[in-house]
N, C-alpha and C positions, 0 to 999 in steps of 0.2 A: 793156398796154404798160408801165404804171408799174412793175408787178412785175418785168418783164424788165429795165428800167433799174436798178431797185434791186439786182437780182441781179448785173448786170454791174459796178455800182459797188462792190458788196461784194467781188467777185472782185479788182477792181483794188486795193482797199484791202488785201486779204489779201496780194496779190502784193507790193505796196509794203512792207508790214510784214515779209514774209518776206525781201525784199531787205535791208531795214535791219537785221534780226536777223542775217542771213548776213554782212553787212559787219562786224559786231561779234564774230562767232565767230572763234576762233583760226585762223591760217593754218598752224599746225603742231600735230601731236598726238603724244603719247608715252604708252605704257603699258608696264608691266614686271611680271614675276612673279619670285619668288625661291624657292629651295629649298636646304636644307642637305644635303650629300652627304658621307658618311664615306668618302672615297676620296682617293687621291693627286692633288693639283691638276694635276700635269703630265699624268696620264692624261686628266683632264677636258678640259684644253686641247687635247691631241692629238686627241681625238675630235671636238671642235668645229672644229678647224683643217683638217679634211678631211671629205668627204661620203660616204666609203665605208661608214660605219655609220649614215647618216642614216635609211635605211629601218627600222633597228632601234629607233629612238625616234620622232622627229617624223613620219617617213614613214607610220607606222601611222595617224595621224589622216587623212591624205589617202586611204589605202586604205579606211578606214572609210566615207568619203563616196562613194568610187568604187572598188569592188573591181577594176575593169578598168584602173585607172590604170597607166601605164607610166613607169618611171624610167630615166634614162640619165645617165652621167657623161661629162664631157669636160674638156679642159684639164689642168693639172698634177694629180697625185694628192694633193698636200698643199700647203697654204699659199695665198697670193694667186693668183688666177686659176683655182683649182679651181672647177668648175661642176657644178651638179646641175639636171637638167631633169625636169619631169613633164608628162605628156600625159594629160588626162582628158576626160571628157564635158563639152561646153560648158554643159549645164544643171546640172552639179554643181560641180566644182572647176576646170574649164577647164584651161588650160595655164599653166605658169610656169617661172621660172628663178631659181636662187639662185647667186650668185657670191661667192666668198670675196674680200673687198676688202682686208683687212688682218688681221694678227695680231701681238700683242706679249705675250711671256711674261715674267712676273716672279714667281717662286715665293715671293719674300719679301714681295711686295706684292700687286698686282692684275694678273692677266693678262686681256687683252681680245682678242676676235675679232669682226670685223664682216662681215656678209653683205649684199650688195645683193639686192633683190627686184624681179623683173619679173613681174607677173601682173595679174589683172583687179580687184584691190582699188583703191579710189579713191585718187587722189593720185599724187604723183611723189616721186622721191628717197626711196624706201622702203628701210629698212634694218632688219635684226635685229642687235642688239649683245649680246654675251655678256661678262659680267664674272665672273671666277673669283677669289674672295678666300679664301685659306687662313686657318684659325684653329687654335688649340690645337696648335701645332707641326706643322701640315700634316696633322693627323689628320682634320679636318673642313674642308670648303670650302663657302662660300656662292656659289651659282651664280645670277646674275641675268640673265634673258633679257628684253631690251627691244625695243620696236618703235617706230620713228620714221617719220613721213610728213609731207610738205609738201603743202598744198592750194592755195597761191597765192591768186589772186582768183576761183577757180572756186567759186561759191557752193554748187553741188550737192555738190562734194567736201567743202566745209566742213561741210555738214549730215551727210555720211556719218560724221563722227567720232562722232556720237551712237550709232552701231552698232559702234564700234571694239572694244568688248568682246565682239563676236561672233566672226567668223572668226579674226582675228589672235590674240586672247586665248585662244581654244580651242586653237589649234595650240601656243601657248606653254605652256599648262598641261599639255596632254597630253604634249608633248615633254619637259618637265622631269621629270614623273613617270616616263616611260618611260626617260629617260636614267639616272635613279637605279637602276631595275631592271636595265638593261643593264650598268651598271658593276659591279653586284653579282656578275656572272658573270666578271669579269676579275680575275686575281690582283692583290691590292693590294701590289705589289712595286715598289720604286723602281728604275727603269732609267735614271735621269738620267745616270749615268756611262758608259753603254754607247754604242758607236758601231756599231750593227749594219748589215749590208748584205744585199742580195738577190743571190743568185748561182745559177748553174746547176751542180749537182753531177753529174759524169759517172757513168755506170754503172761499177761496180767489182766485180771478182770477189773474194770473201773466203772465208776459212775461219773458222768460228765455233763457239763453245760456249755453250749456254744454261745459266745458273747463277744462284745467288742467295746473299746473305749478309745478316747482321744489319747494321743501319744504323750501323756505326762505321767510321771510315776504315781502321782496322787490319784488320777482318774483310773489308771490301771489297777492300783491297789484296791480302790473302791469297788470296781467291777469284780475283781477276784474275791473280795470279802463277801459281796452279795451272792455270788455264785456258790461259794463255799458254804454259806449259811443255808442256802436252799438244799445243797447236797447233804449236809449234816442232818437236816430235818427229814430227808427221805431215808437216810441210813437207819434212823431210829425206827421208822415204819417198816422197813424191809428186814430189820433184825440183823444187819451186817455192820461190821466195824471197819474203820480205816486200817489198812495194812501196809501203808507206805506213805512217802511224802507227797504233798500236793504237786501235781504235774501240770505245767502249762504247755499246751501243744499249739504251735504257731500255725495259723492259717494264712495270714497276710500282714506283713509289716508295711503299711501304706504310708503315704506322705503325711497324713494327718491322723489316721485311725489305726489301731492295732486290733485285728480280728484273731480270736484264739478260742481254744477249748480249755476249760479248767476241769481237770480230771482228778479223782481221788481213788487210788487203788483200794480194793475191798478184799475181805478175807474169805470170799466164797465165789465160786464160778456159777452158782445157782442163786437166782433171786426169785422170790415169791410175790406175785402181784395179784391181788384179789383172790388169794387162795390157790393160785395156779403156779407151779414152779416152772422156771425157764432156765435152761442150760445155756449159758453164754458161749460155751465152746461149740455149740451146734448152730450158732447164727451164721448165715451166709457171709462171705467175705465182703469187705468194703468195695463198692463198685469202682472201676477205673474211671479216670476223667472222660474217656471216650464213651463209656457206658452211661455216665451221668449226663453227658451232653445229648445223648440220643434218647434218654428216658424223659417222660413228661414230668413236669414239676410236681413234687409231692407236698403234702400239707406241712410237714416239718421243715422249717427253714433254718439250716445250719449257718453259722457265721453272723447271726444277729444278736443284739443284746437279749438277755433272758426275758425281760419285760416286753420288748418289742416282738420277740418271737412268739410269746404267749398270746399277745394281742392279735397277731396275724393268724395264728392257728385257730383262735376262738372265732374270728370272723369267718374262717373257711369251714369251721366245724372242728371241735377239739379232737385231736388224735386219740384213738382208743388205747389206753394202757395195755401193754402186752403185745401190741402190733409193732411193725417195723417202720422206721422212717425211710427216706430216700437213700440214706447212707447205710441201710441195713443194721441200724442200731435199734436196740430194744427200747420202746417208749415206756418210761416209768410214769411220767406225768407231763404236763404241758411243756416243761423246759428241761427236765432231767432225762438223760439217756443212759443205758447200760450197754457195755460192749467189752470185747476182749481186745487188748492191744496185742498184736501177734508177736511171736518170737522173731527176733531180727538181729542182724549184726549192726553194731553202732560204733561210731567214733565219739569218744567222750572226753571232756576236760572239765575241771572245776574252776569256779570263779567266785570271788568275794565281792559283794556289792551289786545291788539290783540295777543300778544305772548302766553297768557295763555289759549286761546280758545281750542286748541287740548286737553289739559289736563282737561278742563271743560267738554268736551264731555265724556271723560272717567270717570270723577267723577260722572256725571249723570247716566252713565251705572252702575257704582258701587253702587250708591244709590238705583237705581231700583232693582239691584240684591239682595241687603241685605233686602229690604223692600217687596220683592215679587211682583213687578210690571213686567208684561211681556212686552218684546219689541223684535222687529225683524228688524235688520238693512236693510234687503233686501226689505221689504215692507213698513217700516216706518223709513225713513232715518233721521238722526240727522240734524238739521239746526239751524242757528243762525242769528240774526237780529242786524244790527248796528243801535242802537237807538239814538246815538249822531250824530251830523252833520259830514259829511265826512272830513271837514276842521280841525277837532280836531286831535291832534297828536296821534300816535299809542298807546302810553302809557296811554292816557286819554280817549280813545274810550270806550264807554259803550255798551255792547252786552247783548242781551237776547239769551240764548242757550236753545234749545228745544229738547226733546227726546220723540217721539210718543210712548205711552204705552197703554196697555190693561190690563184688570183685576186689576184695581187699585181702591182704595177707593175714597171717595169724597175729602179728604184732606190729606196732609202729616202731620206728627207730628209737624213740624215747623209752619204750618198754624193753627193747633189746639191750639198751644201755643201763637200765635200772632207774632212769629218771622218772618214769611214770609209775606211780604206786598202784598196786592191785585194786580193783574195784570191789570194795568190801560191801557185804550186805548190811542193810540198816535194820535197827530194832523196830519192828512194827508197833510195839506197845507205846512208843513215843508219840506216834501220830494219832493213835486212837484216843489219847487223852489231851492232845494239844488244842488250845483254843485259838480261833482265828485272830489275827492281828488287827487292832483297831485302825481305821483310816487316819492318816496324819493330816494335820490342819495346814501345814505349810505346802504351798504349791511348788512342785519341783519339775521343771520342764526337762523333757528328754533332750539329749544333745542332737542337734540337727545339722550343723556344719561338719563336713568331713574332717577338717583339721582339728576342731575341738573334740570330735568323737574319737579320733585316734589318740589324742592326748589322754582322754579319760581311760581308754582301753589300756594304754601302756602303763598307767599308774596301777 
């Protein structure tokens, strides 16, 4: 009996001691981890100010613990109120919610984003706080990810801080490492001066020529002018008119050559070739890259200069007008094709000056990457439209640049704030009477060095 009493007394003393120690433990806990990332600080801030890329960095840690975890998004797509939910097994990660509580960007100082956390971790008022501090002229940013929690007078919760370097710290460290890797796949281009918007582009009938040129403005202009001249000649024979701005569809921006399609929207979805009408809306869809790789080479060779393409096709036997080439485009003659550009969702921004268009394309890709919009250059190629008259000088030409995207919200943050103007329709009569711009005599090299390219883009 004495032994039992001694044991009970010992338990009471241990309990009292635990209570006393618990009362002296802090009622608030904080941990943080930092990493240096060589990337534009606005890109980092934009990634953290929405949850559309969360699965690509911190979400991987949750999936590692529970491969069957399910993620859902709710609330606004960007900024305060954006919400990320996960649902996992109760014996692994359980369920939880992250809510974007606030965000403040200061590219000259420190940008901060705060997330509220609701899950089965001990404590209340749990938050993740991100500080992005640029250094070395914004070439490097220090990203600090902190975790804060209040325990109040709950002694069990206070003791739980002894294990705070477990689950929260693991997610933080994994997330920072993965964030750095994810950002490495996003073009490090400054898009701070852009006001892009998300729009629905209507299906459009076009006549086009596949061509290429060396990467100088003069050579590209010459290739465009030659292709446009051929298309205008065909339009007269087909009895159709231009119904929109000249459109350049990028196939490949190589180290030395630029491969592209020059397209002109037309005012009819039906073209008549040798007395036979063809409905462009009935053409089969463009084959996927996998289908093209499996299919035998066709006589029509896209992506070559118009003259070279014509010569190659003549050697193999000229394609019959009215038939389809390997891209399921209607063959009008040796070099001109007709097709429908399908309806699609696009990310669009305007730019003035032809020299900056290549960087504009990369800027839109970077913007889509940080905001979680999906894009695939193989199936949804970048394209730009010259919205000013061709007679305007290169430096003053106004372009609309488009990136086809999927899995995007209804609007960009710039549209929600009113900074992005609505995408207004253009008057088609302007293009039906516009003459092609003559080639310039001065040779103007495209920017090649990243540093110089970025300076031109920022101007």
